[in-house]
C-alpha positions, 0 to 999 in steps of 0.5 A, a space after each residue: 593512358 600516359 603510360 600506354 602513349 609513352 610505351 607506344 612512342 618508345 616502341 616506335 622509336 626502337 622500330 625506327 632505329 632498327 629499320 634505319 640501322 638495317 640499311 647497311 649490312 656492313 662497312 669495310 675500309 682497307 688501304 692499298 698504299 696509295 688510297 683507302 677503299 671504303 666498301 659497304 652493302 646496303 639493305 633496304 634503301 626504300 627511304 634512303 636519300 644518300 650516304 655521307 662518307 666521313 673520315 676521322 684521323 687521330 684527332 677522332 673528329 669526323 669530317 665529310 669526305 664525299 656524298 654518294 647517292 642511294 642507288 637501290 636496295 642490296 647494292 654494294 658501294 665502293 668509294 676510293 679515298 685518295 685524299 687520305 694520302 698527303 693531306 693535313 687535317 685537324 691540328 696540322 697533322 699529316 694524314 699519310 701513315 696514320 690510322 683512320 676511322 670511317 663511318 656513314 651518315 645515312 640521310 633519309 628521304 625526310 632529311 633525318 639521319 643516322 650513323 652506321 658502325 665504324 670501320 678502321 684502317 691503318 694507312 701506311 704510305 711509303 716515303 717515296 709515294 708520300 713525297 710524290 703526293 706532296 709534290 703533286 699537291 703543290 701544283 693543284 
């Protein structure tokens, strides 16, 4: 009896993991030189409350960038990360001109969550743009 119960629990966990993972068809990130564009396409969103976009710099510590409300199944989402340019993160590392890894924390209606696959991007910003970005940051 215990083995039947254990098998049922394992099968339920596997089915849940596949159902949650299937909510994101793809995740992409690309640099435009002044921002990083993150794009993903949802699959089934019947139980998805929202997505938390997370970014990791060279220290590989993921930090929350923004939260995006789920809008419906089979939708393409786009978020422009303008904060990846000219900000300090981690051990006072300058973010401009480095490699970033993005992922989605998918939060379900019951407040459980899972992570998507990751997407990496090299974000290289020209010296002129970087300097202008730092000047603008002084006045924010």
